[in-house]
N, C-alpha and C positions, 0 to 999 in steps of 0.2 A: 509367537507369530514378529516380525518387526515390527516397529513401531513409523511412526509417518513424522517427515519436516518438511515445513513449506518455508519457503522465504517471499515472503510479500512486502513488496513495495510501492508506495504511494508517490510517487512521480507529477509533479505538480510546480515546482517552480513558485513565482509569488502567488501565483491563483491560491496556493493551499494559505496566506497568509493574505490575501486580497481584500480582510478588514481590519487588518492588524497595523494602519499606519506607521505608527513609529519603527515595528519591523521592517516594513517598508521602504522607509526614509532611511534606515541603518546603511542599504545601500549592499548587505552582505550577500544578496541574491545577484548575479552575473551571469552571461550567457558563459563566461569565461572561468568563475567556479564551479556553476554547475556541470560544466563538462568534465573538468577535474575530478566529481565528485563520482560522476556516471562512470569517468574510464577506470576510477580506482574499485567500484564496482563490480565492473563487469571484468575487472582483468582477475580479480581475485575469485571470484567464479568459474571463471573459465579456468584457473589455475588448478582446482580442486575436483573440475568437471559437472558440476554443479546447477542443476537448473531454476530459476528461480520467476517469480509473477513479477513483473513491473507493469503496473496498474496506473496508465497514466491517464491526467485530465487533457481530455482530446486538442483543447485550444493551446494549450503549452508546447501540440506537435506539426504548428501550423511554420510552416515557410516562409520568409519574408515578403516571397512573390506571391503566395496564397492570403496572405492577411487581410488584403483590400477586401476581395471577394468574402470573407468572411467577418469581417466587421459590423455590418446589419446585422449579423443572426446574435452577435455579442449585446446582449441587449442589457439593458439595467432593469434590475431587480430586486423587491425590498426585502429584506431580512432582518428581523428583530425593529420596523419603522426606520432605518439606514437602506440608502441603495449600496447591495453587495458589490456594483460596479465602481463606483466611488474615488478608489485607490487607480483601477486601473485608467479611469476619465484621465487622472488626472496626469497619467504617461502618455497618454494619449493625446493629450494638449500639449506637451511639451515634444515630443516624436518622440519618444524614447521607448520604447517594449522591453530592453533589455531584462533577462529576466522572466518575462511571461511569456515568448514563444524563445523555442529552443527546438528544430526540429530535430537539429544535430544529434540529440540525445536519445532522442528517438530511434533513428536512423543506425545509431551504435548500437542499441538493444537490438534491436531488428537484426541488424545482418549479421549478430553472435550467429542464430540460427538453432540456439539454444533453450530460449527464456518466452516464456508466454507475455504476451500483451493484452493484457487488462484493461479495464477501462476504471476509470475515477472521476467521472462525470464528465462535463462540456464545460462547462468554469466555475468547476469547486463546487457547486451550488450544494449547500445543507439539504438533503431530503428528507430530514423527519417529520410525520406528516403533522405536527405541530406547530413546524418551521414554515414548511414548504407546501401548498398549495397545489391539486392534482393537476391545474394545468398546467404551471409552470416547472413541477418536474417530469410531465409530460414532455414540455417543448424540451428540458435538458436533456432526457435523454435521447429522445428522435436527434436532437443535432449529432449529439455525439456518438450515433449510429452510423448518420449521414456520412460525419465527417470521416468515422472509421473505413467506410466503405469506399471516399473520394481515395483514401492511402492503402487502400486493395487489403485491410486487417480482417478480421472476422473477430469480432469481440466474445468471449463465451462467459467470462466473470467479471462481476463488477466490488468494487472498494468504493463504500458510500465514505463522502467526503466529512470527516469530523467522528468516523463512526454513526453515524446518524443513520441508522438503518428506518427504512420506511418507504411507501409507496411502492409493495412488492410486487401488485397486480400490473403495475405499467412497467416494473422489469421486467416481469416475465413475458410481457409483450413486447417487446426487445428480442425476445429467445436468446435471454441468458441460458446457461445451465447451473449458476451458483453463483451464491455470493459470499465473502467475509463476513460473516458476523460481529458482533460487537460480543467481548468475553461478558457476562454476566456479573462478575464480581470487581472486574476494574470499571473504577469512576463512581461505585459505590458510596466513597468516603472522600470524593474530590480530591484533588491533588495532594493532599498532606496525605489522606490515604495512599494514593498512587504511588506519590514517595516512597511512602515506609513498604508499600510491597514488594522494592526494590531491593528491600534487606533482607526478602524470604530465600533464604539458601535453601529450600526444603520447598521451593515449590512443584508445582506438580503439571502433569501432560490434560488434554482435555479428551471427552468422547465424542465419537460423532453425533451429532445432533439431528433430529426431524427433519424432512423436507421443509419446505414452505412454499406455495403458493406452485408444486412441481419441482421448484428448484432446492438445488443442495443448498445447504447452509452448512458453510465453513466454519469453523471454530477458529472465533475472534483471535485467539493468542496474545501475546504480548510485546510490547513496546523496546527495544533496546533503549537500554538504558540513555538517556540522547546527554551527554557529559559536558552542560551547559546550567552558566547557573547554580544555583544549592547544589542539582545534581549532577555536580562536578565533582562533588564534595565523597560523591560515592566509589570507592577504591573497585577499578578494573577488577581485581582480585574476585568482589564480591560481585559481580554481576557476570560472571566465568561460573562462580560456583553456582549460582544459580540457573545457568541455562544447562549445566551439566546436567542441575536434578531434574530440568525442565525434560531432556533428552533422553536420560536413562532410565524415567519414569515412563517416557513415550515407547521407549524398546521393551520394557518390563511388563509394562501393562496391554501391550499395542495399541496404545492411545496415538496424538497426534498431536504435534508441539508445531505450534505457527510461531514466526518472526514475522515483525514488520519495522518499520521506518522509512522519514523521507532520507533520498541521495540527498538533499541540502541539508541534513541534522551531521555531515561529513564536513561543510563550511566551515560552520562555528562551532561545533561541537569536539571539548579536548579529546586528542587521541583514539577518535572515531574506527579512526583504520584499523587500527590497532585490535580493538575491541570487537568489532565485526570477523575480523580474521581469526580472533582466538575463537568466539561462538563457532567459526564454520570448519575449525581443526578439529572441534570435539563434536562435531557432527561428524567431518570423514571417519573420525578414527570410531564412530560407534556404526560408522555406515560398514567398513572393511570389518571389523569385528566381530558383529552383534547383527548386521543385516538392517541397518534403520535406512528405511525406503525416501529417498527426499524429491519429493514433485513440485508440478507444479500446482496452482488452483486449480485449472481446468485437468490435469490429469487427477487428481484428488478427485475431483467431479465424477469424473469419466468413471475411473475406478470404482466409486458407491454408486454408477445406476447401471454399468454391467452389472455389479454382483460380482464378478470375478477377479482373480488377482493372483498369479503364482506366488504369490507373496502375503496375502492372506488380506484382508480387509479391519481399518479401523475398529476398534473397539465400542459396542453401545452399551451405555451403562444405563 
């Protein structure tokens, strides 16, 4: 039976680096640079007829004309003793929201008609229970749902900011059917361990996971190497060998391969466009040759919930 491939994109703009002042001040994220990245991603996916899940920070989707209405809801919140919104407040005082809001990216993805719009929070607030209190998590999730309703979309799957999984009961109350989990091995040995893992050209795919709070736990998968800083030294050929191993094992063992990245990684990552295209071509070859099933997070969840697929289900280990 064929394996399953999920492409999961964390769509966040400056919200993803809200607490990283130097990254904000570097100015690499602008509306123009973001749109270039989203146009590349959607074009490459459409050329190969592949669906993906674009999980948006919902505040990021606001139009200029909608910002004033929603500013009162973009409240300050403490994370690790600091205001999560401090860099946003500086931008607000300067009257420069470039990179914080980019409705054009959201509309580009939505209008493709091929992709799932998932949720990546309201303000990209980390939701691990040791970081964020229940009331703050509830506020974050309720406002994400309210904004999605205003946009006329129904959110079905969730991607946790920074992969900090938590407050699953609150997530279930918002009627999500699934969430992207964190890979149990990724991050276990810190940044050095993650870097060394990028050199594992025999990396494997994942089995399906037990449900949690009535929701499908989507295997967390692997980050597509962001070729920036020391990570730039990892040859593309090594990364492509790694992904070939992951995808081939998904096919061979009826498991799940999930790739995630941030669209803004294409802005300051060296030759990321070619790397992403290379992984897609491997997947396209396995789809035509061996029946690799390429689905969105929502489709994966529905496939597991119904228990019926003419192509079979991912393996349970």
